[in-house]
C-alpha positions as CSV (number, residue, x, y, z in Angstrom):
1,M,-11.4,38.5,56.0
2,N,-11.0,42.3,56.1
3,P,-10.7,44.3,52.8
4,D,-7.0,44.8,53.1
5,S,-6.4,41.1,53.6
6,I,-8.6,40.3,50.6
7,T,-6.8,42.7,48.3
8,A,-3.4,41.5,49.4
9,L,-4.4,37.8,48.7
10,I,-6.0,38.7,45.4
11,T,-2.8,40.4,44.2
12,Q,-0.7,37.4,45.4
13,L,-3.0,34.8,43.7
14,F,-3.6,36.5,40.4
15,G,-0.3,38.3,39.8
16,A,1.6,37.9,36.6
17,D,5.2,37.1,35.9
18,S,7.5,39.7,34.5
19,L,8.0,39.5,30.7
20,M,11.1,37.5,29.8
21,P,12.3,35.5,26.8
22,V,10.6,32.2,26.2
23,D,10.9,29.5,23.6
24,A,7.2,28.9,23.1
25,L,4.1,31.0,23.9
26,I,0.6,29.7,24.4
27,I,-2.4,32.0,24.0
28,M,-5.4,30.8,25.9
29,G,-8.5,30.7,23.8
30,S,-11.5,32.9,24.4
31,P,-14.9,33.4,22.7
32,H,-14.8,37.1,23.6
33,H,-12.4,40.1,23.5
34,I,-10.3,38.5,20.7
35,D,-8.9,41.7,19.4
36,E,-7.9,43.1,22.9
37,I,-6.2,39.8,23.7
38,A,-4.4,39.7,20.4
39,Q,-3.1,43.3,20.9
40,A,-1.8,42.5,24.3
41,A,-0.4,39.2,23.1
42,N,1.5,41.0,20.3
43,V,3.3,43.2,22.9
44,I,4.2,40.0,24.8
45,I,5.4,38.3,21.6
46,Q,7.6,41.3,20.8
47,T,9.1,41.2,24.2
48,T,9.4,37.5,24.9
49,K,10.5,36.5,21.3
50,P,9.1,33.0,21.2
51,S,10.1,30.8,18.3
52,V,6.6,29.2,18.3
53,V,3.2,30.7,19.2
54,I,0.3,28.4,20.0
55,P,-3.2,29.9,20.1
56,S,-5.4,27.3,21.8
57,G,-9.2,26.9,21.6
58,Y,-12.0,25.1,19.8
59,Q,-14.9,26.4,17.6
60,G,-12.6,28.8,15.8
61,E,-11.0,30.5,18.9
62,A,-7.5,29.5,17.9
63,E,-7.9,30.6,14.3
64,A,-9.5,33.9,15.4
65,L,-6.6,34.6,17.8
66,A,-4.0,33.8,15.2
67,D,-5.6,36.0,12.6
68,A,-5.9,38.9,15.0
69,C,-2.3,38.6,16.1
70,I,-1.1,38.4,12.5
71,K,-3.3,41.4,11.6
72,H,-1.5,43.4,14.3
73,G,1.9,42.4,13.0
74,A,2.9,39.1,14.6
75,P,5.0,36.8,12.3
76,A,2.6,34.3,10.8
77,E,5.3,31.6,10.3
78,R,5.7,31.2,14.1
79,F,2.0,30.1,14.6
80,V,1.0,26.5,15.3
81,L,-2.7,26.1,16.1
82,E,-4.2,23.9,18.8
83,Q,-7.9,23.7,17.8
84,Y,-9.5,21.2,20.1
85,A,-9.3,22.4,23.7
86,R,-12.7,23.3,25.3
87,H,-11.4,24.6,28.6
88,T,-8.2,25.6,30.4
89,E,-7.2,22.0,31.4
90,E,-7.3,21.0,27.7
91,N,-5.7,24.2,26.6
92,V,-2.7,23.4,28.7
93,R,-2.6,19.6,28.1
94,Y,-3.1,19.7,24.4
95,S,-0.7,22.6,23.8
96,L,2.0,20.9,25.9
97,A,1.5,17.8,23.7
98,L,2.3,19.9,20.7
99,I,5.3,21.4,22.4
100,D,6.7,18.0,23.4
101,N,7.1,17.3,19.6
102,L,9.2,20.4,19.1
103,P,13.0,20.6,19.7
104,E,14.8,22.8,22.3
105,I,11.7,24.1,24.1
106,R,12.6,24.8,27.7
107,H,10.8,28.0,28.7
108,I,7.1,28.3,28.0
109,G,4.9,31.4,28.4
110,C,1.2,31.5,28.7
111,V,-1.0,34.5,27.8
112,C,-4.4,34.6,29.7
113,K,-6.8,37.1,31.1
114,N,-5.6,38.3,34.5
115,Y,-8.5,36.9,36.4
116,A,-7.6,33.4,35.0
117,S,-3.9,33.5,35.9
118,L,-4.1,31.4,39.1
119,R,-6.0,28.5,37.3
120,C,-3.6,28.7,34.4
121,R,-0.5,28.7,36.6
122,L,-1.6,25.7,38.7
123,T,-2.7,23.8,35.6
124,F,0.7,24.3,34.0
125,E,2.3,23.1,37.2
126,R,0.2,20.0,37.1
127,Y,1.0,19.0,33.5
128,R,4.4,20.5,32.6
129,S,7.2,17.9,32.0
130,G,10.5,19.6,32.7
131,H,9.6,22.9,31.3
132,K,9.9,26.3,33.1
133,H,6.7,28.1,32.7
134,Y,5.6,31.8,33.1
135,V,2.1,33.4,33.1
136,F,1.7,36.7,31.3
137,T,-1.7,38.4,31.7
138,V,-4.1,40.6,29.8
139,N,-6.3,43.1,31.8
140,L,-9.6,43.7,30.1
141,F,-10.7,46.2,32.8
142,E,-9.8,49.8,33.4
143,E,-9.1,49.0,37.0
144,A,-5.8,47.4,38.1
145,L,-6.0,44.1,39.9
146,K,-5.5,45.7,43.3
147,D,-8.5,47.9,42.6
148,F,-10.9,45.1,41.5
149,Q,-13.4,46.1,44.2
150,R,-14.3,49.2,42.2
151,N,-15.7,47.1,39.4
152,P,-18.5,44.7,40.3
153,F,-18.0,42.8,37.0
154,F,-14.3,42.4,37.7
155,K,-15.1,41.1,41.2
156,Q,-17.6,38.6,39.8
157,K,-15.0,37.3,37.4
158,L,-12.6,36.7,40.2
159,I,-15.3,35.0,42.3
160,G,-16.0,32.7,39.3
161,E,-12.3,31.9,38.9
162,L,-11.9,31.0,42.5
163,K,-14.8,28.6,42.2
164,K,-13.2,27.1,39.0
165,V,-9.9,26.7,40.8
166,L,-11.6,24.8,43.6
167,D,-13.5,22.7,41.0
168,Y,-10.3,22.0,39.1
169,S,-8.6,20.9,42.4
170,A,-11.5,18.5,43.1
171,R,-11.0,17.0,39.6
172,G,-7.3,16.7,40.0
173,W,-6.7,19.1,37.0
174,I,-4.4,21.4,38.9
175,A,-1.3,21.0,41.1
176,S,-1.5,21.2,44.8
177,I,-0.4,24.6,46.2
178,P,3.4,24.4,46.6
179,S,4.5,24.5,50.2
180,G,6.7,27.5,49.5
181,E,3.8,29.8,48.4
182,P,2.6,32.4,50.9
183,Y,-1.0,31.1,50.6
184,T,-2.7,27.7,51.0
185,Q,-5.8,25.9,49.6
186,A,-7.6,26.9,52.8
187,D,-6.8,30.6,52.0
188,I,-8.3,30.2,48.5
189,E,-11.5,28.6,50.0
190,Q,-11.7,31.4,52.7
191,L,-11.2,34.1,50.0
192,Y,-13.9,32.6,47.8
193,R,-16.4,32.5,50.7
194,A,-15.6,36.1,51.7
195,L,-16.0,37.5,48.2
196,L,-19.1,35.5,47.6
197,T,-20.7,36.8,50.8
198,S,-19.6,40.4,50.2
199,G,-21.0,40.1,46.6
200,K,-24.4,39.0,47.9
201,S,-24.4,41.8,50.5
202,T,-23.7,44.4,47.8
203,S,-26.4,42.9,45.5
204,K,-29.0,43.1,48.3
205,A,-28.0,46.7,49.1
206,T,-28.6,47.9,45.5
207,H,-32.2,46.5,45.3
């Protein structure tokens, strides 16, 4: 794949939805960058106006996210914690189980790091039950998604995420690529190999 094709496919795969009103908002857990995620999540909360906010993650991740969001001004009464999920599949599945017990929830938003958006989107597609879902992202890098090649760490994160998507697919944890999408499973596999190869070439050149 040439560089332009790689960039075009990355922006397609890892793009975010435009902010719009939702009934519930799930914040995907993370052991790192809690404050940055919370600050971005608060902007999303103010714009999307969910009636319930669900930080999801074990070992204190959900609590830390909720505390940071509330510290930055989010309304504490809207928070419901999901404290058991150890990875994205459980984040989605356990949070949706909480939402299924709430009335009048039709539109669900998810807040995640931008390099995790594809895995989140396809996991929601796998487990949602009649809900419309949207993926809103947080960028932890100075570079925009289309400029990821400028930052080796950003690039490594995207390579890691593509591998996780393929692993999740093998486990049956994500939905199949919808036929209407401009990309296929084979495109994801080809992109992963191309980035992995270019990453190894760059690493050798710097030694």
